C-alpha positions as CSV (number, residue, x, y, z in Angstrom):
1,X,74.9,132.6,77.7
2,X,77.4,132.4,74.7
3,X,80.3,130.1,73.4
4,X,79.9,126.6,72.2
5,X,78.2,124.1,74.4
6,X,80.6,121.0,74.8
7,X,80.6,119.4,78.2
8,X,78.4,117.8,80.9
9,X,77.4,119.5,84.0
10,X,76.3,117.6,87.2
11,X,74.0,119.1,89.6
12,X,73.8,117.4,92.8
13,X,73.8,117.4,96.6
14,X,77.0,116.8,98.6
15,X,75.0,114.1,100.6
16,X,74.5,112.3,97.2
17,X,78.1,112.4,96.6
18,X,78.0,108.5,96.7
19,X,76.0,108.4,93.6
20,X,78.2,110.7,92.0
21,X,81.1,108.6,92.4
22,X,79.3,105.8,91.1
23,X,78.2,107.7,88.0
24,X,81.6,108.8,87.3
25,X,82.5,105.3,87.0
26,X,79.9,104.5,84.4
27,X,81.3,107.5,82.5
28,X,85.0,107.0,82.4
29,X,85.4,105.0,79.5
30,X,83.6,107.7,77.7
31,X,85.7,110.7,79.1
32,X,88.9,108.7,78.4
33,X,88.3,108.6,74.8
34,X,87.2,112.3,74.6
35,X,83.6,111.3,73.6
36,X,82.4,113.5,76.6
37,X,84.0,116.4,79.0
38,X,82.6,116.3,82.3
39,X,82.5,118.7,85.1
40,X,81.0,118.6,88.7
41,X,82.3,120.7,91.7
42,X,84.9,118.1,92.7
43,X,87.1,119.6,89.9
44,X,87.2,123.0,91.8
45,X,90.7,123.3,93.0
46,X,91.9,125.0,96.1
47,X,92.4,128.8,95.0
48,X,90.1,128.7,92.3
49,X,87.0,131.1,92.6
50,X,84.6,128.5,92.9
51,X,81.4,130.7,91.8
52,X,83.5,131.6,88.8
53,X,84.1,128.2,87.9
54,X,80.6,127.0,88.4
55,X,79.4,129.6,86.0
56,X,82.1,128.8,83.5
57,X,80.9,125.1,83.5
58,X,77.1,125.9,83.3
59,X,77.7,128.2,80.1
60,X,79.7,125.3,78.4
61,X,77.3,122.5,79.5
62,X,75.4,120.9,76.6
63,X,73.9,118.2,78.8
64,X,72.6,118.9,82.5
65,X,72.5,115.8,84.7
66,X,70.6,116.3,87.8
67,X,70.9,113.8,90.8
68,X,67.6,114.3,92.3
69,X,66.6,113.6,96.0
70,X,65.1,115.4,99.0
71,X,68.2,117.0,99.8
72,X,69.1,118.2,96.2
73,X,65.4,119.8,96.1
74,X,66.1,121.4,99.5
75,X,69.3,122.9,98.6
76,X,69.0,126.7,98.3
77,X,72.3,127.0,96.3
78,X,70.8,124.5,93.6
79,X,67.3,126.1,93.3
80,X,68.9,129.5,93.2
81,X,72.4,129.4,91.2
82,X,72.0,126.3,89.2
83,X,69.0,125.0,88.2
84,X,67.6,128.4,86.7
85,X,70.9,128.7,84.1
86,X,70.4,125.1,83.2
87,X,66.4,125.6,82.8
88,X,66.9,128.8,80.5
89,X,69.8,127.2,78.5
90,X,67.3,124.1,77.9
91,X,64.7,126.4,76.8
92,X,66.8,128.8,74.6
93,X,70.0,126.7,73.7
94,X,68.8,123.2,73.6
95,X,70.6,121.7,76.4
96,X,69.4,118.5,77.6
97,X,68.0,117.9,80.9
98,X,68.6,114.2,82.4
99,X,66.9,113.7,86.0
100,X,68.6,110.4,87.7
101,X,66.0,109.8,90.7
102,X,68.2,108.6,93.3
103,X,66.0,109.0,96.4
104,X,62.4,109.5,97.2
105,X,61.4,113.4,96.6
106,X,58.9,115.7,95.5
107,X,60.2,115.4,91.9
108,X,57.0,114.7,90.4
109,X,55.2,118.0,92.3
110,X,58.1,120.1,90.9
111,X,56.8,121.1,87.4
112,X,60.0,122.7,86.3
113,X,61.9,119.5,86.5
114,X,59.2,116.8,86.0
115,X,58.3,118.2,82.5
116,X,61.6,116.5,81.7
117,X,61.2,112.5,81.4
118,X,63.4,111.1,84.0
119,X,66.1,108.6,83.4
120,X,64.3,106.2,85.6
121,X,60.8,105.9,87.2
122,X,60.3,108.2,89.9
123,X,58.5,106.0,92.0
124,X,61.4,103.6,92.2
125,X,64.4,105.7,93.0
126,X,68.0,104.0,92.7
127,X,68.2,103.8,96.8
128,X,65.5,101.5,96.8
129,X,66.6,99.2,94.2
130,X,69.2,96.2,94.5
131,X,72.6,96.5,93.3
132,X,72.2,94.9,90.1
133,X,69.0,97.1,89.1
134,X,71.0,100.4,90.2
135,X,73.9,99.6,87.8
136,X,71.6,98.9,85.1
137,X,70.0,102.4,85.6
138,X,73.3,104.0,85.6
139,X,74.2,102.1,82.6
140,X,71.3,103.2,80.7
141,X,72.2,107.1,81.7
142,X,75.6,106.5,80.2
143,X,74.4,105.1,77.1
144,X,71.8,107.8,76.7
145,X,74.8,110.6,77.4
146,X,76.6,108.6,74.7
147,X,74.1,108.8,72.3
148,X,73.7,112.7,72.6
149,X,77.4,113.4,72.6
150,X,77.2,111.4,69.3
151,X,80.7,112.4,67.6
152,X,83.8,110.7,69.1
153,X,86.0,113.8,68.2
154,X,88.1,114.6,71.3
155,X,87.0,117.8,73.2
156,X,90.0,120.3,73.8
157,X,92.5,119.6,76.5
158,X,91.7,115.7,76.3
159,X,94.5,112.9,75.6
160,X,95.2,112.4,71.9
161,X,93.6,109.0,70.7
162,X,94.1,106.6,67.6
163,X,91.3,104.3,67.1
164,X,91.9,101.1,65.1
165,X,90.0,98.4,63.4
166,X,90.2,95.9,66.5
167,X,89.8,98.7,68.9
168,X,93.0,99.0,70.3
169,X,94.4,102.4,71.3
170,X,98.0,102.5,71.8
171,X,98.2,106.2,72.4
172,X,95.5,106.0,75.1
173,X,97.4,103.6,76.8
174,X,100.5,105.4,76.8
175,X,98.7,108.4,78.3
176,X,97.1,106.5,80.9
177,X,100.6,105.0,81.8
178,X,102.8,108.0,81.2
179,X,104.1,108.2,84.4
180,X,105.7,104.9,83.9
181,X,106.6,105.4,80.9
182,X,108.5,108.6,81.7
183,X,110.0,107.0,84.8
184,X,111.6,104.2,82.6
185,X,112.9,106.9,80.1
186,X,114.6,108.5,83.0
187,X,116.1,105.4,84.5
188,X,117.3,104.4,81.2
189,X,119.0,108.0,80.3
190,X,120.6,107.8,84.2
191,X,122.0,104.4,83.3
192,X,123.7,105.6,80.2
193,X,125.1,108.7,82.0
194,X,126.6,106.8,84.8
195,X,128.3,104.1,82.7
196,X,129.7,107.4,80.7
197,X,131.1,109.0,83.7
198,X,132.4,105.9,85.2
199,X,134.3,105.0,81.9
200,X,135.4,108.8,81.4
201,X,136.4,109.8,85.3
202,X,137.5,106.8,86.9
203,X,141.6,106.1,86.5
204,X,142.8,103.2,84.4
205,X,145.6,101.1,85.6
206,X,149.0,101.5,83.5
207,X,151.2,98.4,82.8
208,X,154.1,98.3,85.2
209,X,156.5,97.4,82.4
210,X,158.1,99.6,79.9
211,X,158.5,99.4,76.1
212,X,161.9,98.2,76.4
213,X,161.2,95.4,78.9
214,X,158.2,93.6,77.7
215,X,156.7,91.2,80.2
216,X,157.4,87.6,78.9
217,X,155.9,84.4,79.9
218,X,157.6,81.1,79.7
219,X,156.3,77.8,78.5
220,X,156.3,76.4,82.0
221,X,154.2,79.5,83.2
222,X,157.2,81.7,85.0
223,X,157.4,85.3,84.2
224,X,160.3,87.4,83.2
225,X,160.8,91.3,82.4
226,X,162.7,91.5,79.4
227,X,165.0,89.2,77.2
228,X,163.4,86.4,75.2
229,X,162.1,83.0,75.6
230,X,163.4,79.7,73.9
231,X,162.2,76.4,74.8
232,X,162.1,76.2,78.5
233,X,164.9,78.9,79.3
234,X,164.4,82.6,79.7
235,X,167.0,85.0,79.0
236,X,166.6,88.3,80.9
237,X,169.2,90.7,79.7
238,X,171.8,88.6,78.8
239,X,171.5,85.8,81.6
240,X,170.0,82.2,81.5
241,X,167.6,81.2,84.0
242,X,166.8,77.3,83.5
243,X,163.8,76.5,85.3
244,X,164.3,74.1,88.3
245,X,163.8,70.8,87.7
246,X,160.9,69.0,89.4
247,X,162.2,67.0,92.4
248,X,160.2,63.9,93.5
249,X,159.0,64.2,97.2
250,X,161.2,62.6,100.0
251,X,159.4,59.7,101.5
252,X,158.8,59.8,105.1
């Protein structure tokens, strides 16, 4: 095996997928900051050659996390294809094996695994603990992984981050909410374009009067085209129109 080892490889039986999901929750903050690069077979997408993807992940692994149960030890694929390269890398490349005992099994009678100190007591697997005790063990494993990862330098392909003295991380926030940021930018651009199109394409009504016949408004509110306004009299093209006097209403 060649190349730099930078990520975590998780080996588990699909029967124990619930424990994998819970561990992913505890490791998500470390993954988000780029402190770790995480891999399990749920990252194999349709169309990928799954054996090749597993081999590449094994070759890059710096930490091997084993979710040990009776189903894990019974899996021929794990025994033949995942454990041998992990154990060989632990012997020759310094890979760290972290066994999380999730269910009762023959772990203590499996020398190639039991020689590595397990995360929790093999006699007290997670399945027999209370919810609070399970979470404490998972947190212990996450802390151990964080300590092994050491540097907080982002791994290749992770989101860029900026850490301040107060712990705020605006770039990470933007990355996590990028779909809404792009949506807001798109709406703003669309609004500006629509405003420009409406202002450019839509016809504007022209005034009905000509330059030599301006619209004139008299003091009493009446309108004439052309002529002049003087006092209460409007002159239109040489004639004078005197506004009618207001007659009092006739009594009934």
